[in-house]
Structures are given as C-alpha cells and as structure tokens.
N, C-alpha and C positions, 0 to 999 in steps of 0.2 A: 470747757473740758468736762468730761463725764465725772460727776462727783460720786463720792462714796455713798452707797446706799441707793443709787439710781436703779429703777426697776426696768426690766426688759419684758416686753409683751410680744406675742406672735401676731403678725399682720399678714394673713394669707400664707404664702410660702416664705415670708421674711420674718426676721426677728428684729424688732425695733425698740428704741427707747420710748417709753411712754411719753407722748406729747404733753400730757398734763403735768409731767414732772417739772418742777421748777429748775432743775439743773440743766434742762435743755433750753438753749437760747434761740436757736433757729434750725431750719432744716437744711440738710446737705444731700447732694446727689450721690447715689451709689453707682460707681462705674460699672459694676457687674450687671445690674439689672436695669439701669437707666431710669430708675424711679426715684421720686423725692421721698425721703424718709429721714427722721432724726438720726437713726443708725440702722443700717441694713446689713444683715449677716447672711450671705449666700455663698458664692464661691470666693468673693473678696469681702473685706470688711472696711467700711469707711467710717471713721470716727469724726466727731465735730472738729472743725479747724484742721482737717486733714484733707489735702487735695487729691491724694492718690489712695490706692488700696493697699492694705496690709497683706502681703503674700505669705503663704505658709510653706514651710520646708517639709521634711518628712513628718507625716502626721503620726501622733502617738495614740496610746490607749486612753488617755484622759484629756481634759480640755482646760488646763490651767495656763494662764498667761502670767508669767513672773516678770518682775521688774529687775533690770540689771542695776538699777540705782533706786533703792527704796526710800531715799530721803527726800526726793523731789516729787512734785505733783503737776508736771507740765503735760500738755496734750501730746499725743503720739505724733511722731514725725512721718513724713512721706516715705514709703518704701521700706518700712521696718519689716524685717523677716522674722519668722518663727522657726528657729531650728529645733530639732528634737533632742531632748536630753532624757534618754531611757524612758520613753513613753510619756514625756511631759512637754508641752509646748511652752517655750520660754521666749518672751519678747526681748530682743536686744536693742539697746539704745533707746529705751522708752521708760517712762516713769509712772506708768499706770498698770495696775494689776487687776485682772478680772478672773474670777473663778466660776466655773459652771458647776453648780451642785448636781444637776441632773445627769450630765454626761460623765461625771467622775465615775459613775457606775456603768453607764451604757457605752462609753467610748464615742469618738467623733465619727460622724457619718460622711464619707466621701470627702474628707478634708475640710468640711464646713465646721465652723464654730457653733455648736448647739447651745445657745444661751437661754432657751426657754426655761423659765423657772429659776434663772440665775440672777445675780446682781453684782454690782461693783463691790469689791471686797478690799479690805485693808492689805497692804503689802505683806508678803511673806519674808522671813529673814533670809538673807543671802546664803546662810549656811545650808538651807534646804536645797538650794540649787547645787551647791558643792557636793552634798550627799548624793543626789541623784547622778551627778556627773561621775562620781567615784564608782557608783554601782555600774554605770554604763561602760566605763573603762575596764572594769573587772571582767566583763562579759564579752569583750572584744575578741574577734576571731579572724583567722586568715582563711579566706575562701578563694578557691581557684575555679574559674569558669572555663568550660570547653565549648565554645559556640560552634555552630556549623561552619564549614569552610566556604560556603556561599550563602546567598540570600541575605542582603544587608538589612532587610526589615527585621530579621531575627536578632541581629546585633543591636538594633535600636532598643529592643526590649531589655536586653542584658545591660546596656548602658544605663537605662533608666533605673533598673534594679540596683546596679552598682552604686549609683548616687544615693539611693535610699539606704543601702547598707553602710555606706560611708558616713551618713548622718547618724547612724547608730553606733559608730565607732569601729566598724569592721574594716578590714583591709581586703580588697578584691583584686585578683590578678586574672587577666585575660590571657589564655593560651592562643596566640594568633600566629599565622604564617608570616614570613618576612614579605614585606611589600604590600601587605593588606592595610589599606588606609583607614585610620580611625582618629578622630580629633583628640588631641592631648587633654588630659584632665587630671586634677588632683584627687578625683574620686576613685580612680583605679590606676593600676600600672600594668605593663605589658610584659609577657614572656614570649619572645619571638622564637621561631624555629623555621628551618627550610622546608616548605611544603610544596605541593604540586601546583598551587595557585597563589597569585597575588591579586590585588584588587582588579586590575585590568584583565588579566587572563581569566579570572573567575567570572567577570561580567561577560566577556566574549564567549566563554563556554556556555553560560546560561542563555545568551541571546541565540546561539547556534541551536540549542535545544528547542527554543521557541520557534525558530524558523523551520526546524524539522517537523514540529507538531503541526504548524500551519500548512506545511506541504503535504500532510496526510499520514505521516508516520505515526504508529501507535504510541499514545502517551505512555503506556506502561513500559514499552521498550526504552523510551528516553529516561524514565524514572529509574529503571534498573541500571542504566548507564551512569546516572548520577550517583546511585548507591555504590557502584563499582569504584568510582573515583573517591568516594568517602573511605572505602576500605584501603585503597592504595595510599591515601594520605595517612591513614592510621598506621600502615606498615612503616612509613617513614618516621613517624613520631616514636613508635615503640622501639624501633631499631636505633634511634638516636640516643646512645648511652650518656653522652654529655648532658643532653636535655633532661633525661630521666634523673640523672645524678643531681642536677641543679634543682629540680622540682622536689626531690626527696629532702634536700637540705632546707627547703622552705618550711617543712613540717606543718603542712596545712591542716586545718581543723575540719574542713568540709570541701567537697568537690561537687559542683553543680553540673549535671549531665543533661544535654538536650538529646532526646531519643532520635532526632534526625541525624545526630553525629554519635553513633553508638560506640565510637572509640573511647568516649568518656568512661564507660564501664571498665574497659581494659586498663586505662590510665589509673583510675581509682584503685583497682586491684594491685597494680604495680607499686603504687605509692603507699598502699596499706592505710588508706584514709576513708572515713565515712563519706558516703555520697547520697545525694538526693536528686531526683529527676525534676527538672524544670522544663516543661515542654512548651515550645513556641508554636506547636501545631494544634489543630482542633481535636484530633481523635482521642478516644479513650482506649489505650492499648489493652488487648486481651491479656498481655503479660502481667498486668496489674494483679490479676487473679480474682477479680470481682465476678460474681455471677452475671452472665449475659444471656438471658433467655432469648433465643432467636425468634420467638414468636412476636416480640415487641421491641427488641433492642436492635436497631439496624447496624449492620457491620459497616466499617469504614469503606468508602468507595462503592457501596451498594446503591447510593442515591435513593434510599428509601426512608420513610418516616416510621414513627412508632405505631402506625395503624396500617396493617398489611393484610391483604387477602391471601388466598391459598397460593397463587402463583408467585406473589411477592415474597411469601415466606420461603418458598422453594428457592427463589433467587437469592434471598438472604443467606440461606444455608449453604448454597453453592459458593457464594462469595466468601463466606466465613471459612469454608474448607480450603479454598484456593489461597486465602490470605495466610492461614496457619501453615499450609504447605510451603508457601514462599518464604515465610519468616524462619521456619524450622529447618528447611533444606537448602535455601538459597542465600539468605542474609546472615544468620548467626554463624553458620559454618565458616564464612569468610574470616570472621574475627577469631574463631577458634584456631584456624590454620595460622593466623598471624601470631597468636600466643605460642603455638607449638614451634613455629619457625624460630622465634626469639627466645625459646625455652623459659617462658614466664612461669615462675613458681610462687606458691603452690599451684598445681594444676586445678583449674576450675572450668566448668562449662559455662558458656555464655548465658544459658538459661539460669544457672545459679547466680551469675553476676547481675543479670537483669532483676531477678527476684530479690536480690540483696539490698535494693534501694530502701533507705530509711523513710522516704516520703515521696509522693507523686504529686507535683504541683502542675495541674493541667490548665492549658490556656483555653478554657471554655467557661461558660457561665450558666447559671440556672435559668436566666432569661432566654438563652439561645439553645441550650442543649435539651434533648428529650429526657424526661425523667427515667431513671434506670437505677438498678442496685449498685451500691458502691461500698467502699471500705473506709475504716477510720483514718488510714494513712494516705487518703486521696483527698485533695482539696482543689476547688475551682478558683483560679486566679485570673481569668480572662479579662482583658480590658486594661492592662497596665499602662498603655499609652494614652488612655482617655484623660481629658482635662477640659476645663472651660475654655471657650473661645477667647482669643485676644483680638484687639483691634486690627483691621486689615490695613495693608499698605494703601496709600492714597489712590493709586491708579486702579487697584481692584475695588476699593470702596466706591469710587466714582462709577465704575462699570456696573456693579451690582445694584447700586442705588438708582442708577438710570433705568433699571428694568421696571421700576414702579410696581404696580399691583400684579403684573404678570410674573414677577420674580425671575429667578435664574435656575439653570440646571448645571450641576457640576459633573464633569466627566474625568475619570482618572483610572488607569489600569495598573497603578502601583509603580514602585521603583524597579521592580524586577522585570517588567515588561516594557521595554523602551520602544520597540518597533512592532507595530501591528502589520499584518499582511495588507497588501493594497486593497484586496477585495473587502476585508472587514472594515478598513478605514473609510472606504467610499460608502459602504452601507451606513456606517455611523454618521458620516457627514451629511448624507442626503436626508436621513431621518431627522437629525437635529435641525437641519435647515427649515423643516416644515413646522417647527414648534414656534408658538408666539413668545416663548420665554427666551431670554438671553442665555448663552451657553459659555461656560469657561471649561476649556479642555486642555488637560495636561498631555502634551503631544510632542514627540520627537520624530524626525524623519521628513520625508517629502510631503508637502502640503496636499491634502486631498483635492482632486480637481473640481468637486462639486460642493465645496465648503460654502455654507451660508453666511450672509452678512451679520447674522445674529451670533456668530460663533467667534470666540477669542481663543487663539492657540497660545499656549505658554509652556515652556519646558519645565518649569518648577512652579509650584503654588503652595500656599499654606492651607493644606487640605482640612485640617481640624478647624481652623478659624472660619473657613468658608462653610463647612458643615454646620457650624454653630451660628451662622448669620440668620437673622430672622426672615430674610427674603428668599431663602433657598426653597425650592419646590421638590426636587428629586435629585438622586445621585445615580449615575450610570457607572458601574464598577465591574471589575473582574471577580469580585467576591473574595478578595484577600482578607484574612482574618483581622488584621489590624484595622483595615478600612471599615470592615463591617462593625467592629466594636465602636469605632469613632462615630459611625453613622447611627448606631443604636443609642449611644450615649446622648446624642443630640436629637433623637427622635425623628429621623428623616427617612422617607420611603426610598426603596432601592429597586433598580432594574439591574440584574446581574447577568454577566456573560462569562461564566467560568472558563478557564483555559487549561489548568492542570492542577495536580496535587489536591490539596484539601479545599480548593475553590468550589468544587461541585458539592461536597458535603456541607460546606458553610451556606451556600445559596439554597440548598435543599431545605435547610432549617429555617432560613429567612423566609422562604416561600411558604413553608408549612405553618409558620407563626403569623402569616398574614401581613408581613412587613414589606414584601416585595415580590417581584416576578423573576423567574429564572428563564433564560433563553439559551438555546444551544447554538454556539457560533458556527457549527458545521452546516446546520439546516436553516438558520435564521434568515429571514428576508428583511429588506428595508421596511416593508409595510408592517411586519410583525413587531419590529423594534419601535416604530413610531406609535403603534397602537398600545404597546406596553407602557411607553413613557406617558402617553396621554392618560392612560388608565390610572397609574399611580399618582399622577398630578391632580386629576379631577375627581377621583373617587376618594372621599374623605376617610373611608375606613382604613386605608393603608397608613395614612399619617396618624390616625388615632391608635392603631395597633403599634406603630413604631414608638409613639410616645408612651404607650402602656409598657412596652418592653424597656424603655428608658427608665421608667419609674421602678420597675422590678430590679433592673441592673443596679441602680443607685441605692435601693433600699436594702443594703447589706451592711454588716459591721465593718465600716472602714473602706477606703479605696483599695482596689486590688493590690497596689504596691504595698500598702500597709499590711494587708493580710499575708502577703508573701513574706515580708520581713518578719512578721510575727511567727510564722511557722518555721522559718529558718532559725530564728532565735529559740524556738521551742525544742527543735531536735538537737540544737547545740546544748541547751540547758539540761536535757534529759538523755544525753549521750546516745543519740540515734533513735530515741523514742521506740524502743523495742516493744513496749506495751501496746502500741498501735498496730503492730503487725499481726495479721491473721495467720492461723495455722495452715492456710492454703499453701504457703511457701515450703512447708516441711512434709507434705504428703505427696504420694506418687500420682501419676496419671490415672492409674487404675482406681486408687482410692478416691480421687477427686470426682470422677464420673461414676463412682460406685460400681465399677465393673467387677470387683471382687464379690460384692454383695449379689450382683446379678448372677455371677458364676455359682455361688452357694445356692441361690434360689433355683437355678437351672438344674443343678445336680440333685437337689432335694426333690424337685418336681419329677425328675427322671426316675429316682428311686421310688417315689410314691406311685408313679404310673406303673412301674414294674411290679411292685407288690400288689397293687389293685388288679392288674392284669392277670397275675398268677392266681389270685384268689378267685377272680371271676371265671377263669378257665376251669379251676377245680370244681367250683359250684356248678357250672354248666355241664361238666362231665358227669357229676353225680346225679344231677337232675335228669339228664338224658337217659342215664342207666335206669333210674327208677321209673321214668315214663315208659321206657321200652318194656319193662317187666309188667307194669300195670296193663299195658295195651294187650299183651299176649295172654294174660291170665283172666281177663274179664269175659264172662258169658252171660248174656241177658242182664247185665248190670250187677251180677253176683260174682264174687271171687271163688273160683273152684279150689284154690289153695288156701282158703280161709275157712273159719268156722261159720256156722249158719248166720250169726249176727253180723257178718261182714268184717270182723276183725281179722287182721293178718295172723297167719300162723308163723311163729318166729323160727321154727326149726325146719330142717330139711333143705334139699337142694332143688332149686327151681327147675334146672334142666331135667333132673331125674323125675320130678313130678310131671313135667310136661310130657316125657316119654310114656309114663304110665297112663296119663290122660289120653294120649293118642292111641295107645294099644287097647284101651278099654272102650273104644268107640263102638256104638251100636249101629247095626245095619238094618234097614227096613226094605222089604221086598215089595216092589210096585208092579210086578208082572213082566211080561216079555214084550220087547219092542223089536219086531223082526225076529232075527235069530239070537238076539242078545237079551240077557236078563238085566233088568234095571233095578239098582239098589240106591238108596239114599243114606248117606252117612250122617248120623246125628251124634 
C-alpha cells in the first residue's frame, strides 16, 4: 500500500511513485498506458495491489481524494469511483487519501490526477466532506434542455452534459417529443410533448434529405426545409397550453438553448427563465455580437480560411450578406409569427431574445477554430464526447491486431448518414480495396459490388476506442463535429468527404490545420480518394500535426465537460452574469456600424465643401476683376491712372478715366496713301 509521505515524481508523461521509496514493494502495470511503473497517473490510476483502474466521475476544480473511512489504511479496491462533491474529488469505499498540493491551485487537466509535487497525506476529517456536500446541495438548480428535434448526435452531447450536471447536484429535464427514443437514466428526466417527429419518423425524414442531396438537389434547399420543420414543431410546442403550464410550475432556474432549435428562445421567454446558448454546431453566430472583420474571419459556409486573397474576401462578404439576409428575413420572422399567433406577452423581437442569452457555449476549440475576436460571455467547449479509449471487443481486437505493421483504416460517416449513394459506396470500396491496410467500415445497406478482402463491414462500431488504438493509420469520415473532435483527441489524420451542414466548415479547418485532406463527393474520383488516403498514411507530417492539435486541445483547464459545468454554475451563482455582457446588445444597427458618425462626418464635409467653394468663388471673382482693370490700364509697363512712381491712385472712377484717356489720344500724320490720309493713333 502507498504509505503516508510517499513521494511522486514525473517520468515522461506519467506521474509515478519514486522507485527508491521504501514504501514501494513492486511494480504494477498501468492499464491506460500499458507500461510498467510503481504508479502511473494518466487517464486511469493504478495503485499497488490494485488490478484495475480508478475511474473518475465528474472532474472538479481541485484534486483532493478523500477517504470515506478515515480510520483504516487498506489499499484501494478495484473500480473505485471518484464522484464530484462541489469541485472536490472524493474516493468512495477506499481508505487512502491523497492531496495534490500543486493542482489545488491549478485544477485538474482533462480529468487526470496531477500529482506532480504532491505526496500522500493524512486523512481529512469526514466533516470536511459533509461541509462540501452541503455547499453543493445549496447551489443545486433545475435546468431544462431543449435539444433539436433530429440529429441524435446532438442528443449524445446533452446526455453527457446532463450526467455531469447531475454529479454537481443539479436536476436536468429534457423537453422531447413523444416516441423519441432515449435510454432511461437517473441523471435526467423527460418532459414529453406531441411533436411532428418521433425517433423513426425523424430518421426517415433525415435519410430522405440525404437521398435528395445525393440525387443532386441543392443542399441549401434541403436545409431550409429542415428549418421549416423546426418552426412547425415550435408552433406545436408554444400552442400546447398544458405543456407550457406544466413547465411553468417546474420553476426552472435555467434553460439551455441549442441554436439549431431556436424555439428554445421562445420557450425561455414564455417561462420567464434565464437562458444560455449551448451550441452543438461548429459555427460562431454573428448574433453573438462579437466583431467579425471579413478580411480574416471566414463566414459560416464560405469554405474559406483566415488567409484570403481579394476574390476570396469578395466571396466572404457576399456569403456574409446572404447569411444575414436569410437569418433576418427568412428564419427569425417564422418564430416571430409564432409568438404573434399565440399572443405571447410581453412582445419581444427574436433579435432581442437571441441577444438576451446570458452565455454562449460554442462547440468549437482553440485547436480547431481560426483565431478571431470574441466576447467575455462566449466560451469554447468543443470536444465534450472525447475520452480515452477502452479495450476493444475480442473480434475487433483480433482484426486490428492481425493487420500488424500495416495497421488499419477506420471508415465511418456517422449515425446520421446510414445510406450512401451507390456511386459513392462503390468509389469508396474500390479505393479502400487497393490499400495494404485493413479496413473497418461502418456500413448499412447493400454491400458494394467491388468490396475488397481487406475490408470488414459492420453496422455499429466503438469509434472512439478504434480511434484510440495504437495501430490505426487514418480515418475516412464525413467530417461530423463529434467525429473530428474524437479524431483530434487521439491525434489521427483524416480524409474528409463532407456531405451537408457544418461538415464542410469543419473539414475546411482540418485541412487548413494540416491534419487532413478534404474531398468533394460530387467531383471526387476513386483515384483521388486512394491518393488522399495514401498521402495521409505515408506522409508523417499529417500525423505530427494531428498529434500537435491533440496536445493543444488537451492543454486547457479541465475537460470540456468540466468547463461547461463550471460556466453553467457561474451564471447561476451570478444571476445571469450580466457583467459579462457587452454593450453591443443595447445599441442600434446604426450605432454598431458607426453609421451615425459617418452621417455626421458626411454632413460636416458637405458644409465645409460648401463654405470653401463659396469663398473660392468670391476670391476668384475679385481676382478676375482686379486683373481685368490692370490689363486695360497699363501702357508700356506704367499705369496711366497712377502717379509717376507707379502707385495706384485711390480716387476716381476707372470707366470715366478710361473715356478721358481715349478722348485725349494724339494723332500723327504720315502722309497720303492713294486718295486717303493716313494717321497713327498714339
């Protein structure tokens, strides 16, 4: 057993018990990293005399392991869990206490127990645990979540978040349509309502959209049809008075809105409850109000990076204007008409409701997103589903191990894309058959006719565990956000074939970061796909960049789930955290873009031009008048109307003097020319 006072030292990326310490009797294998060490702390923790790993529950802000029984000093048991007690990790059913002195200040990184500089400590009094538990209960809140009516991958994220909130003592309620399947759990409860979809009809609708896209129909038209179904479902919710009455009686403390399902803003307004945005999509909405210089901030669906030439900046500007037009005149008015139809009071515009969010939690990450201006009430929480790999089932383990040094390639297009078109499936099968690697392909439907012997088809697979396997060489994906975060977490290169939605923007970033290659399914050939796979497998730069992004993603204060829970607790503690809200939400369009300043400057410039023009006209008129006088009054360089020294005479009228001058002209006789007398006037 680890004795009191045992020292921990860092050994590479692991934290181990000092082998020179007399309290260590022998070495044990760490199940997480498969290396021998007296004690290894990575994603799992293996103590001496412990055959399995200690798993962590919701990770907190500190790294204290408390004993549930401080009187004994026996070794840790297999499978001991670390539940969260208001920011403190507490060991249950164990009799050993370890305090990390360094991470009490820094917090735990990605759920790992940071024991560097720490040591085994004496047990804390059980009263300390009770105190923290009481604090946690006092801050418990009731939170209602409005997930999108389709896309099960979005629901996975909310379920993971609900479990973390439950560990913090919060109650989570999902607002779901009747018939939508979701596993039962004591981490959340359900509030059902009659909607336009259940699980089967929602999936059928989504697959019909995919078939339309593969047949050549514009993706934008299909997405607008999906948004139209969102608004119809919202109409049913808002018009359900019994549902609204039941929700009001719950007296929720917070509502989480997914901007894919904008009805959440309307429901929050109806219930009169604080709300925050928890986005399951990649994009950074312009409605956040943060500055977005179009010179280097690519607009969603522009498929551009943060380095743009002239024509790309023109494209970015056009896409931005089209997006703003679509949101302002096509999307938001649908929900305003719903509020007017059901006489929702007090009357509020959708723009005001969107801007009223206490916090924006966006499903992106500094490792993936291009750097851009942001605001204090915007946080990045992308990668909530990421976690270390677990052991594979025996059949899959045998398959991937049999690949030896060639390794294997994983192929998956996510839960939302069950059926590929026959043309795409055959292209994929032919290209994969040419690879020396083995292939595991998540596939439903008719088997491709040219499937290679190296390819294993399977309807479901443990994607995260396969991505975390040491023998994987590449991942062929549709570019779904959850899949890309899992891939980045494990540092695996990608070949992406985006299909719709944010797939294109996600893969644009993956390619720009050097982690993978993007292919267009409409123009892609079998040869191009094969060459792309060979390139990411054989070119070490792709794996190196993927691993670098993995390091950046993990090198943040806590796992994304922990950061999300922290910020939810933050806005609950500070009653919506109004101090984080920028003044951008309280100024008009003209003020934000300084159009009023531009108008003032324009009017000022016009007045200045008018004054200067009038002055110039007067000056020119006077100058012309004087020049005309000078020209007619000069003779041989002397002024006839002046005194001999050339100074002007100030009195008299010029015209009168001119007449006198003309009348006094002298004539000189030069003789006769023919019958005429010739005179010269001087």
